[in-house]
C-alpha positions in Angstrom: 16.0 13.7 30.9 13.2 13.8 28.0 13.5 17.9 27.5 17.3 16.9 27.1 16.6 14.7 23.5 15.9 16.4 20.0 15.1 13.8 16.9 16.0 14.8 13.7 15.6 14.2 10.4 17.4 14.3 6.6 14.8 13.9 3.9 15.8 11.2 3.1 13.9 9.4 6.0 10.9 12.0 7.0 8.6 9.4 6.8 10.0 6.7 8.9 11.7 9.4 11.3 8.4 11.0 11.7 7.0 7.2 13.0 9.9 7.2 15.6 9.2 10.8 17.1 5.5 9.8 17.3 6.2 6.1 19.0 8.9 8.0 21.1 6.5 10.7 22.3 7.9 13.8 20.6 7.7 15.6 17.8 10.4 15.8 15.2 12.5 18.8 15.7 12.6 21.4 13.2 15.6 22.2 10.6 15.7 23.6 7.6 17.7 22.2 4.1 18.9 25.7 1.8 19.5 24.9 -1.5 21.7 26.5 -4.2 21.0 27.3 -7.4 24.0 25.4 -8.5 23.1 22.2 -6.7 24.8 23.0 -3.1 23.0 22.9 -0.1 23.0 23.4 3.8 21.3 22.3 6.8 20.0 24.7 9.5 18.9 23.6 12.5 16.1 26.2 13.3 16.1 25.7 17.8 19.3 25.4 20.3 21.1 22.5 20.6 23.2 23.3 23.3 23.2 20.7 25.9 21.4 18.4 24.5 21.6 14.6 23.2 21.1 14.7 19.6 19.6 11.9 17.6 19.6 12.3 13.6 17.7 9.7 10.9 18.8 9.0 7.4 18.9 6.3 5.2 22.2 6.9 3.3 20.6 5.2 -0.2 22.2 6.2 -3.3 22.7 9.1 -4.8 25.3 9.9 -2.9 23.5 13.4 -1.9 21.7 12.1 1.7 24.8 10.7 2.7 26.3 14.4 2.5 23.3 16.0 3.8 24.2 13.5 6.5 27.2 14.6 7.4 26.7 18.1 6.8 23.7 17.8 9.9 26.0 16.0 12.0 28.8 18.4 12.2 26.0 20.9 12.4 24.9 20.0 15.5 28.9 19.2 16.7 29.3 22.7 15.6 25.9 24.6 17.7 27.6 22.5 21.1 25.3 19.3 21.2 26.1 17.6 24.2 25.9 13.9 22.2 25.2 13.6 18.8 23.9 9.6 17.4 23.8 8.7 14.3 20.7 6.5 12.9 20.9 5.0 9.8 17.3 3.0 9.4 19.9 1.8 6.1 23.7 1.6 5.8 24.7 2.5 2.4 27.6 1.2 1.0 27.5 -2.1 2.8 28.2 -4.1 -0.1 31.7 -2.5 -0.6 32.7 -4.4 2.9 35.9 -6.0 1.4 38.5 -6.2 -1.5 36.9 -8.9 -3.7 39.0 -7.9 -6.4 42.1 -5.4 -7.0 41.8 -2.0 -7.0 38.0 -1.2 -5.2 37.7 0.8 -2.4 36.0 -0.7 0.8 33.5 1.9 0.7 31.6 0.7 3.9 34.5 1.4 5.8 35.0 5.2 4.1 31.6 6.1 5.3 32.1 5.1 8.9 35.2 7.2 9.0 33.3 10.3 7.2 30.8 9.5 9.6 33.0 9.3 12.9 34.7 12.5 11.7 31.7 14.6 11.0 31.1 14.5 14.9 29.0 11.3 15.8 29.4 9.9 18.8 27.3 6.8 18.6 25.8 4.5 15.4 23.0 3.0 15.8 21.9 0.8 12.6 20.2 -2.1 11.1 20.3 -5.3 9.6 23.7 -4.5 7.9 24.5 -6.2 4.8 28.0 -7.8 7.0 28.1 -8.2 11.1 31.9 -7.1 10.6 31.4 -3.4 9.3 30.4 -2.8 13.3 34.1 -3.1 13.5 34.8 -0.1 11.0 33.6 2.6 13.5 36.1 3.4 16.3 32.7 4.7 18.3 29.8 2.2 19.7 27.2 0.8 17.5 24.0 -0.6 17.8 22.8 -2.8 16.1 19.3 -3.7 15.4 17.8 -6.8 13.8 14.6 -6.8 12.0 13.6 -10.6 12.8 12.2 -9.0 15.9 9.3 -7.8 13.9 9.6 -10.9 10.9 9.6 -13.9 13.3 6.4 -12.9 15.0 4.7 -12.1 11.1 5.5 -15.4 9.9 4.5 -17.7 13.2 1.2 -15.4 12.3 1.0 -17.0 8.8 1.1 -20.8 10.3 2.7 -22.2 7.2 2.0 -26.1 8.2 4.9 -26.8 6.3 7.7 -23.9 7.1 11.3 -24.0 5.6 13.5 -21.1 5.7 16.2 -20.3 2.9 18.5 -18.3 2.3 19.2 -16.7 -1.1 22.7 -17.0 -0.5 25.8 -19.1 1.1 26.8 -15.5 2.5 23.1 -15.1 4.0 23.4 -18.5 5.7 23.7 -17.2 9.6 20.7 -14.9 9.4 18.6 -17.9 8.0 19.5 -20.0 10.2 18.6 -17.7 12.9 14.9 -17.9 11.6 15.2 -21.1 11.7 16.1 -21.6 15.0 13.8 -19.5 16.7 11.1 -21.4 14.2 11.6 -24.8 14.7 11.8 -25.7 11.3 14.0 -26.9 8.3 16.6 -24.3 6.7 17.7 -24.4 2.2 20.8 -22.4 0.7 20.4 -21.3 -2.8 24.5 -21.5 -4.2 24.4 -18.7 -7.0 26.9 -17.8 -9.5 27.0 -14.0 -10.4 28.1 -12.7 -14.0 28.9 -9.2 -13.0 26.6 -6.4 -9.8 22.8 -7.3 -10.0 23.2 -10.4 -12.8 23.0 -13.7 -12.3 24.8 -16.5 -13.9 23.7 -19.5 -12.5 21.4 -20.6 -9.4 20.9 -23.7 -7.2 18.8 -24.8 -4.5 20.9 -26.8 -1.5 17.9 -28.9 0.4 14.6 -30.0 -0.1 11.7 -27.9 -0.6 9.1 -30.3 -2.1 5.3 -29.5 -0.5 7.1 -26.9 1.6 5.7 -23.2 2.4 9.1 -21.5 2.0 10.0 -18.2 2.9 13.3 -16.7 1.2 15.4 -14.3 4.1 17.7 -11.6 3.3 19.0 -8.1 4.1 18.2 -6.0 1.2 16.3 -6.3 -2.1 17.6 -4.5 -5.3 16.5 -5.0 -8.3 14.4 -8.4 -6.9 16.1 -10.7 -10.0 18.1 -13.1 -7.7 14.6 -13.3 -6.1 12.8 -14.1 -9.3 15.2 -16.3 -10.5 15.1 -18.2 -7.3 11.6 -18.5 -6.3 10.7 -19.7 -10.4 13.6 -22.2 -9.7 12.2 -23.2 -5.6 8.5 -23.7 -8.1 9.9 -25.7 -10.4 11.3 -28.0 -7.6 7.7 -28.3 -5.7 7.3 -25.5 -3.6 3.7 -25.0 -2.8 4.4 -21.2 -1.3 6.9 -18.3 -2.0 7.2 -15.5 0.1 10.3 -13.1 0.9 11.3 -11.4 3.7 13.6 -8.4 3.2 14.8 -6.0 5.2 15.7 -2.9 3.0 13.9 -2.7 -0.1 15.8 -0.7 -2.4 13.6 -2.0 -5.0 16.5 -0.5 -8.0 16.1 -0.6 -11.7 13.3 -3.6 -12.7 12.7 -4.6 -9.2 9.1 -4.0 -9.5 8.5 -5.8 -13.1 10.7 -8.3 -11.8 8.6 -9.1 -8.7 5.7 -8.5 -10.8 6.7 -11.8 -12.8 8.0 -13.9 -10.7 6.8 -16.5 -8.4 6.7 -14.8 -5.5 3.5 -14.5 -3.8 3.9 -11.9 -1.0 7.1 -9.2 -0.2 8.0 -8.4 3.4 10.2 -5.2 4.1 10.4 -2.7 6.5 10.1 0.9 6.3 13.3 1.7 6.4 13.6 3.0 3.2 11.0 4.6 1.3 8.6 2.3 -1.4 8.7 4.7 -4.4 5.7 2.2 -5.5 2.4 0.5 -4.4 2.3 -3.0 -5.4 -0.3 -5.5 -4.0 2.3 -8.4 -3.6 4.6 -6.2 -1.6 3.7 -5.8 2.6 5.3 -3.0 5.0 6.1 -3.7 8.5 7.5 -0.1 10.5 10.3 -0.7 12.9 9.8 2.6 14.6 8.5 1.1 17.9 11.7 -0.6 18.0 14.2 2.3 17.3 12.0 4.5 19.3 12.4 1.7 22.5 16.5 1.5 21.7 16.3 5.4 21.8 14.1 5.4 24.8 16.7 3.0 26.8 20.1 4.6 25.5 19.0 7.6 26.9 18.6 6.0 30.1 21.1 3.9 29.9 19.3 0.6 29.7 20.5 -2.1 28.0 19.2 -3.0 24.5 20.0 -6.7 23.9 16.9 -8.0 26.0 14.4 -6.8 22.8 16.4 -8.1 20.2 15.9 -12.1 18.1 19.4 -12.9 16.7 
């Protein structure tokens, strides 16, 4: 069965894909992206896919080129007679558009799900979706992995005496509660009001953090504005230390500047997205083994639920 598997990567996720392939025990497949002078591009597989189970890895981060490249790779694999195509998205972009929160806006996550399915994917593998219900947007099986599998052991290794888990908003309270339950500690919630996307108007903390070692848990960190404001407020309210655990390090705009100025001592992220700048506050934990083990279990038709903490 091993030689029936092929693992490929789009240009946005080469680093993590190489780690996944190495952890699985194989080499990345050969795919060439041909670029045209007008900006158009075309992926071309340089080896046979006929009758193979093909895993294509690509995080769909903005701009949309990464998504389009991913769709073209899926379509090319389908037309090359691949037996099965598993689309692996370490980071599922456009996931914040999971509902109509005001009139005349799209449900972007549903549209992306339709595109991936229509392109020819037979299964989806992703990690820490912004909203769990996005799994229901797909008409094909979805394997939803959890970064808590690697984050919780790391938090335990810190041996923080007065640990408390914090959710940066009401929506993330379920995720934070999972961490608090497994770490046997209290949980607090940050209540925030947004002025517009990426701009926080007001924030307050629900719960006691005085003399506590706070760990803020979230699925992604974008401009780090919310994290910076929350950490500063926590420090004013008597927190002993403040760390942040975020699965997907988008880190756009003034993120690095906001992080540097904030009271956050350490930001722990995964390698689902590449880090553009090195920063002494950022620690990266790899999820390559988690994905590789899941690929192995899928190939052997074994259960994958036993290896996750959720």
